[in-house]
Jmol script that loads the backbone (N, CA, C; Angstrom):
load data "model"
ATOM      1  N   MET A   1      17.561  43.087  16.162  1.00  0.00           N
ATOM      2  CA  MET A   1      16.499  42.348  15.482  1.00  0.00           C
ATOM      3  C   MET A   1      15.659  41.387  16.328  1.00  0.00           C
ATOM      4  N   THR A   2      14.708  41.844  16.887  1.00  0.00           N
ATOM      5  CA  THR A   2      13.719  41.287  17.918  1.00  0.00           C
ATOM      6  C   THR A   2      12.740  40.028  17.373  1.00  0.00           C
ATOM      7  N   ASP A   3      11.895  40.231  16.183  1.00  0.00           N
ATOM      8  CA  ASP A   3      11.178  39.259  15.677  1.00  0.00           C
ATOM      9  C   ASP A   3      11.651  38.235  14.886  1.00  0.00           C
ATOM     10  N   ALA A   4      12.649  37.504  15.521  1.00  0.00           N
ATOM     11  CA  ALA A   4      13.056  36.212  14.618  1.00  0.00           C
ATOM     12  C   ALA A   4      11.795  35.184  14.016  1.00  0.00           C
ATOM     13  N   LYS A   5      11.925  35.008  13.132  1.00  0.00           N
ATOM     14  CA  LYS A   5      11.061  34.129  12.666  1.00  0.00           C
ATOM     15  C   LYS A   5      11.574  32.618  12.765  1.00  0.00           C
ATOM     16  N   PRO A   6      10.491  31.585  12.705  1.00  0.00           N
ATOM     17  CA  PRO A   6      11.027  30.357  13.001  1.00  0.00           C
ATOM     18  C   PRO A   6      11.812  29.860  11.844  1.00  0.00           C
ATOM     19  N   VAL A   7      13.314  29.025  12.268  1.00  0.00           N
ATOM     20  CA  VAL A   7      13.981  28.642  11.389  1.00  0.00           C
ATOM     21  C   VAL A   7      14.041  27.047  11.423  1.00  0.00           C
ATOM     22  N   PRO A   8      14.015  26.341  10.105  1.00  0.00           N
ATOM     23  CA  PRO A   8      14.065  24.901  10.221  1.00  0.00           C
ATOM     24  C   PRO A   8      15.369  24.404  10.603  1.00  0.00           C
ATOM     25  N   ASP A   9      15.442  23.673  11.894  1.00  0.00           N
ATOM     26  CA  ASP A   9      16.801  23.006  12.420  1.00  0.00           C
ATOM     27  C   ASP A   9      17.376  22.091  10.969  1.00  0.00           C
ATOM     28  N   PRO A  10      18.381  22.543  10.876  1.00  0.00           N
ATOM     29  CA  PRO A  10      19.110  21.679   9.613  1.00  0.00           C
ATOM     30  C   PRO A  10      19.238  20.123   9.912  1.00  0.00           C
ATOM     31  N   ASP A  11      19.319  19.707  11.239  1.00  0.00           N
ATOM     32  CA  ASP A  11      19.247  18.250  11.711  1.00  0.00           C
ATOM     33  C   ASP A  11      17.833  17.561  11.566  1.00  0.00           C
ATOM     34  N   THR A  12      16.851  18.385  12.164  1.00  0.00           N
ATOM     35  CA  THR A  12      15.552  17.916  12.182  1.00  0.00           C
ATOM     36  C   THR A  12      14.645  18.041  11.465  1.00  0.00           C
ATOM     37  N   GLY A  13      14.847  19.385  10.800  1.00  0.00           N
ATOM     38  CA  GLY A  13      13.906  19.953   9.944  1.00  0.00           C
ATOM     39  C   GLY A  13      12.852  20.504  10.546  1.00  0.00           C
ATOM     40  N   LYS A  14      12.743  20.483  11.781  1.00  0.00           N
ATOM     41  CA  LYS A  14      11.575  21.022  12.849  1.00  0.00           C
ATOM     42  C   LYS A  14      11.949  22.536  12.912  1.00  0.00           C
ATOM     43  N   PRO A  15      10.648  23.530  12.953  1.00  0.00           N
ATOM     44  CA  PRO A  15      10.941  24.802  13.078  1.00  0.00           C
ATOM     45  C   PRO A  15      11.491  25.097  14.775  1.00  0.00           C
ATOM     46  N   THR A  16      12.543  26.106  14.643  1.00  0.00           N
ATOM     47  CA  THR A  16      12.971  26.540  15.772  1.00  0.00           C
ATOM     48  C   THR A  16      12.885  28.140  15.683  1.00  0.00           C
ATOM     49  N   ASP A  17      12.923  28.918  17.024  1.00  0.00           N
ATOM     50  CA  ASP A  17      12.956  29.870  17.161  1.00  0.00           C
ATOM     51  C   ASP A  17      14.182  30.851  16.977  1.00  0.00           C
ATOM     52  N   VAL A  18      15.208  29.686  17.121  1.00  0.00           N
ATOM     53  CA  VAL A  18      16.654  30.450  17.424  1.00  0.00           C
ATOM     54  C   VAL A  18      17.458  30.347  15.717  1.00  0.00           C
ATOM     55  N   PRO A  19      17.455  31.375  15.473  1.00  0.00           N
ATOM     56  CA  PRO A  19      18.098  31.259  13.798  1.00  0.00           C
ATOM     57  C   PRO A  19      19.482  30.542  14.123  1.00  0.00           C
ATOM     58  N   VAL A  20      20.150  29.972  12.933  1.00  0.00           N
ATOM     59  CA  VAL A  20      21.375  29.297  12.515  1.00  0.00           C
ATOM     60  C   VAL A  20      22.327  30.401  12.703  1.00  0.00           C
ATOM     61  N   VAL A  21      23.456  30.397  13.237  1.00  0.00           N
ATOM     62  CA  VAL A  21      24.527  31.031  12.927  1.00  0.00           C
ATOM     63  C   VAL A  21      25.697  30.568  12.740  1.00  0.00           C
ATOM     64  N   PHE A  22      26.426  31.171  11.648  1.00  0.00           N
ATOM     65  CA  PHE A  22      27.644  30.533  11.059  1.00  0.00           C
ATOM     66  C   PHE A  22      28.852  31.340  11.522  1.00  0.00           C
ATOM     67  N   ASP A  23      29.807  30.899  11.728  1.00  0.00           N
ATOM     68  CA  ASP A  23      31.118  31.846  11.629  1.00  0.00           C
ATOM     69  C   ASP A  23      31.590  31.778  10.552  1.00  0.00           C
ATOM     70  N   ALA A  24      31.890  33.440  10.077  1.00  0.00           N
ATOM     71  CA  ALA A  24      32.327  33.973   9.092  1.00  0.00           C
ATOM     72  C   ALA A  24      33.814  33.240   8.507  1.00  0.00           C
ATOM     73  N   ALA A  25      34.655  32.858   9.757  1.00  0.00           N
ATOM     74  CA  ALA A  25      36.010  32.581   9.599  1.00  0.00           C
ATOM     75  C   ALA A  25      36.072  30.881   9.006  1.00  0.00           C
ATOM     76  N   GLN A  26      34.921  30.293   9.594  1.00  0.00           N
ATOM     77  CA  GLN A  26      34.963  29.122   8.749  1.00  0.00           C
ATOM     78  C   GLN A  26      34.008  28.958   7.614  1.00  0.00           C
ATOM     79  N   LEU A  27      33.025  30.029   7.058  1.00  0.00           N
ATOM     80  CA  LEU A  27      32.754  29.840   6.009  1.00  0.00           C
ATOM     81  C   LEU A  27      33.765  30.570   4.510  1.00  0.00           C
ATOM     82  N   PHE A  28      34.224  31.415   5.133  1.00  0.00           N
ATOM     83  CA  PHE A  28      35.322  31.942   4.134  1.00  0.00           C
ATOM     84  C   PHE A  28      36.709  31.333   3.962  1.00  0.00           C
ATOM     85  N   ARG A  29      36.895  30.403   5.054  1.00  0.00           N
ATOM     86  CA  ARG A  29      37.994  29.411   4.965  1.00  0.00           C
ATOM     87  C   ARG A  29      39.571  30.615   4.630  1.00  0.00           C
ATOM     88  N   GLY A  30      39.614  31.455   4.906  1.00  0.00           N
ATOM     89  CA  GLY A  30      41.085  32.058   4.538  1.00  0.00           C
ATOM     90  C   GLY A  30      40.750  32.973   3.208  1.00  0.00           C
ATOM     91  N   LYS A  31      39.537  32.794   2.586  1.00  0.00           N
ATOM     92  CA  LYS A  31      39.659  33.469   1.514  1.00  0.00           C
ATOM     93  C   LYS A  31      38.648  34.891   1.753  1.00  0.00           C
ATOM     94  N   ARG A  32      38.691  36.027   0.804  1.00  0.00           N
ATOM     95  CA  ARG A  32      37.942  36.889   0.645  1.00  0.00           C
ATOM     96  C   ARG A  32      36.728  36.915  -0.007  1.00  0.00           C
ATOM     97  N   GLU A  33      36.260  35.820  -0.599  1.00  0.00           N
ATOM     98  CA  GLU A  33      35.107  35.798  -1.036  1.00  0.00           C
ATOM     99  C   GLU A  33      34.186  34.485  -1.318  1.00  0.00           C
ATOM    100  N   ILE A  34      32.990  34.180  -1.393  1.00  0.00           N
ATOM    101  CA  ILE A  34      32.494  32.651  -1.485  1.00  0.00           C
ATOM    102  C   ILE A  34      31.139  32.759  -2.438  1.00  0.00           C
ATOM    103  N   TYR A  35      30.510  31.895  -2.722  1.00  0.00           N
ATOM    104  CA  TYR A  35      29.594  32.116  -3.758  1.00  0.00           C
ATOM    105  C   TYR A  35      28.615  31.161  -2.985  1.00  0.00           C
ATOM    106  N   ILE A  36      27.111  31.499  -3.230  1.00  0.00           N
ATOM    107  CA  ILE A  36      25.924  31.143  -2.523  1.00  0.00           C
ATOM    108  C   ILE A  36      25.180  30.765  -3.354  1.00  0.00           C
ATOM    109  N   ASP A  37      24.676  29.426  -3.641  1.00  0.00           N
ATOM    110  CA  ASP A  37      23.547  29.266  -4.707  1.00  0.00           C
ATOM    111  C   ASP A  37      22.247  29.090  -3.902  1.00  0.00           C
ATOM    112  N   PHE A  38      20.972  30.099  -4.431  1.00  0.00           N
ATOM    113  CA  PHE A  38      19.962  29.980  -3.625  1.00  0.00           C
ATOM    114  C   PHE A  38      18.920  30.352  -4.829  1.00  0.00           C
ATOM    115  N   ASP A  39      18.079  29.633  -4.587  1.00  0.00           N
ATOM    116  CA  ASP A  39      16.633  29.399  -5.488  1.00  0.00           C
ATOM    117  C   ASP A  39      17.241  29.514  -7.098  1.00  0.00           C
ATOM    118  N   GLY A  40      18.273  28.923  -7.366  1.00  0.00           N
ATOM    119  CA  GLY A  40      18.506  29.019  -8.779  1.00  0.00           C
ATOM    120  C   GLY A  40      19.388  30.169  -9.224  1.00  0.00           C
ATOM    121  N   LEU A  41      20.167  31.025  -8.244  1.00  0.00           N
ATOM    122  CA  LEU A  41      21.032  31.841  -8.802  1.00  0.00           C
ATOM    123  C   LEU A  41      22.088  31.805  -7.797  1.00  0.00           C
ATOM    124  N   ARG A  42      23.314  32.430  -8.175  1.00  0.00           N
ATOM    125  CA  ARG A  42      24.402  32.607  -7.685  1.00  0.00           C
ATOM    126  C   ARG A  42      24.460  33.863  -6.764  1.00  0.00           C
ATOM    127  N   TYR A  43      25.162  33.897  -5.909  1.00  0.00           N
ATOM    128  CA  TYR A  43      25.312  35.342  -5.256  1.00  0.00           C
ATOM    129  C   TYR A  43      26.648  35.244  -4.724  1.00  0.00           C
ATOM    130  N   ARG A  44      27.301  36.372  -4.739  1.00  0.00           N
ATOM    131  CA  ARG A  44      28.800  36.466  -4.282  1.00  0.00           C
ATOM    132  C   ARG A  44      28.958  37.194  -2.994  1.00  0.00           C
ATOM    133  N   LEU A  45      29.489  36.685  -1.821  1.00  0.00           N
ATOM    134  CA  LEU A  45      29.648  37.288  -0.652  1.00  0.00           C
ATOM    135  C   LEU A  45      31.059  37.591  -0.553  1.00  0.00           C
ATOM    136  N   ARG A  46      31.426  38.786  -0.227  1.00  0.00           N
ATOM    137  CA  ARG A  46      32.605  38.896  -0.295  1.00  0.00           C
ATOM    138  C   ARG A  46      33.121  39.699   1.033  1.00  0.00           C
ATOM    139  N   ILE A  47      34.214  40.010   1.449  1.00  0.00           N
ATOM    140  CA  ILE A  47      34.840  40.907   2.492  1.00  0.00           C
ATOM    141  C   ILE A  47      35.585  41.961   1.758  1.00  0.00           C
ATOM    142  N   THR A  48      35.292  43.207   2.038  1.00  0.00           N
ATOM    143  CA  THR A  48      35.750  44.180   1.383  1.00  0.00           C
ATOM    144  C   THR A  48      37.051  44.875   2.174  1.00  0.00           C
ATOM    145  N   ARG A  49      37.531  45.683   1.612  1.00  0.00           N
ATOM    146  CA  ARG A  49      39.085  46.009   1.824  1.00  0.00           C
ATOM    147  C   ARG A  49      38.630  46.735   3.369  1.00  0.00           C
ATOM    148  N   ARG A  50      37.784  47.463   3.685  1.00  0.00           N
ATOM    149  CA  ARG A  50      37.216  47.973   5.074  1.00  0.00           C
ATOM    150  C   ARG A  50      36.914  46.983   5.907  1.00  0.00           C
ATOM    151  N   GLY A  51      36.645  45.702   5.789  1.00  0.00           N
ATOM    152  CA  GLY A  51      35.968  44.852   6.485  1.00  0.00           C
ATOM    153  C   GLY A  51      34.828  44.677   6.523  1.00  0.00           C
ATOM    154  N   LYS A  52      34.011  45.117   5.639  1.00  0.00           N
ATOM    155  CA  LYS A  52      32.419  44.797   5.498  1.00  0.00           C
ATOM    156  C   LYS A  52      32.229  43.471   4.777  1.00  0.00           C
ATOM    157  N   LEU A  53      31.147  43.147   4.897  1.00  0.00           N
ATOM    158  CA  LEU A  53      30.471  41.945   4.054  1.00  0.00           C
ATOM    159  C   LEU A  53      29.605  42.745   3.023  1.00  0.00           C
ATOM    160  N   LEU A  54      29.910  42.209   1.686  1.00  0.00           N
ATOM    161  CA  LEU A  54      28.790  42.757   0.504  1.00  0.00           C
ATOM    162  C   LEU A  54      28.637  41.604  -0.167  1.00  0.00           C
ATOM    163  N   LEU A  55      27.059  41.442  -0.404  1.00  0.00           N
ATOM    164  CA  LEU A  55      26.615  40.423  -0.977  1.00  0.00           C
ATOM    165  C   LEU A  55      25.971  41.219  -2.242  1.00  0.00           C
ATOM    166  N   GLN A  56      26.392  40.287  -3.675  1.00  0.00           N
ATOM    167  CA  GLN A  56      26.125  40.858  -4.868  1.00  0.00           C
ATOM    168  C   GLN A  56      25.187  39.679  -5.665  1.00  0.00           C
ATOM    169  N   LYS A  57      24.326  39.875  -6.233  1.00  0.00           N
ATOM    170  CA  LYS A  57      23.949  39.298  -7.244  1.00  0.00           C
ATOM    171  C   LYS A  57      24.618  38.577  -8.636  1.00  0.00           C
TER     172      LYS A  57
END
end "model"
wireframe off; spacefill off
backbone 0.3
color backbone group
């Protein structure tokens, strides 16, 4: 993906061309699934048996 859109820096709020990267191990903390609240909806992000990420509404 070469056309990255500006993303606000979490510390300053100013737009930046570099997207924020999160380490999956830190997000999941040894679990197989996490929940993400976004725009009033809850999403489930889980690691499948084959090691893929699956996002479900």
